[in-house]
C-alpha positions in Angstrom: -4.8 6.0 -6.5 -1.4 7.1 -5.1 2.2 6.3 -5.7 4.1 5.2 -2.6 7.2 3.4 -1.4 7.1 0.4 0.9 9.0 1.4 4.0 8.3 -1.4 6.4 6.0 -4.3 7.5 3.3 -4.6 10.1 3.3 -8.0 11.9 0.2 -9.0 13.8 -0.8 -12.2 15.5 -4.6 -11.3 15.5 -6.4 -10.0 12.4 -10.0 -9.6 11.3 -11.1 -12.8 9.5 -11.3 -10.8 6.2 -7.6 -10.1 6.4 -6.4 -13.7 7.2 -3.5 -14.5 4.9 -2.9 -10.9 3.9 0.4 -9.1 4.4 0.3 -5.6 5.9 2.9 -3.1 4.7 3.8 0.4 5.7 3.8 2.7 2.7 4.8 6.4 2.4 3.5 8.6 -0.4 6.1 9.8 -3.0 6.2 12.6 -5.5 7.1 12.1 -9.2 10.8 12.1 -8.4 10.3 9.4 -5.7 10.9 11.8 -2.8 9.0 10.7 0.3 6.1 12.8 1.4 3.6 13.0 4.2 2.7 10.4 6.8 3.1 6.6 6.8 0.1 4.5 6.0 -0.6 0.8 6.3 -1.8 -1.0 3.2 -2.9 -4.6 2.4 -0.5 -6.1 0.0 -2.3 -7.9 -2.9 0.7 -8.3 -5.3 3.7 -9.5 -3.3 5.5 -6.1 -2.8 8.6 -5.9 -0.7 10.7 -3.3 1.2 11.8 -0.4 -1.0 9.4 -1.2 -3.9 7.5 1.7 -5.5 3.8 0.7 -5.6 0.5 1.9 -6.7 -2.0 2.1 -3.8 -5.7 2.1 -4.3 -8.1 3.3 -1.7 -11.4 1.4 -1.1 -10.2 -1.3 -3.5 -11.1 -4.4 -1.5 -14.9 -4.7 -1.2 -14.9 -7.2 1.7 -12.9 -4.8 3.8 -14.7 -1.7 2.8 -17.5 -2.2 5.4 -15.0 -2.8 8.2 -12.3 -0.3 7.7 -13.1 3.3 6.8 -9.6 4.1 5.6 -8.7 0.9 3.7 -5.7 1.0 1.3 -4.5 -1.8 -0.9 -1.3 -2.3 -2.9 -2.5 -3.1 -6.4 0.6 -2.9 -8.5 4.4 -2.8 -8.2 5.7 0.1 -10.3 8.7 -0.7 -12.6 9.3 2.8 -13.9 7.9 6.4 -13.5 8.1 8.4 -16.7 7.9 12.1 -16.3 6.7 14.0 -19.4 7.7 17.5 -18.2 
């Protein structure tokens, strides 16, 4: 699982049947201080996340999509707080 920030939305008029009704969001990995890192990814939103939300993204977390998409990512939680113990 990774921490990421929602940075946009992907709008599509055609989707695989397994994704019908799913919202696709652009997410960017963050570090523990919420600094953006690395490339932008597209994740299936399963929790109602929105722009600017910090989210927990699971890879391979949607069994019905696993066989179709090699790099499946799903938003599985909206993070309220990151507590650093350093």
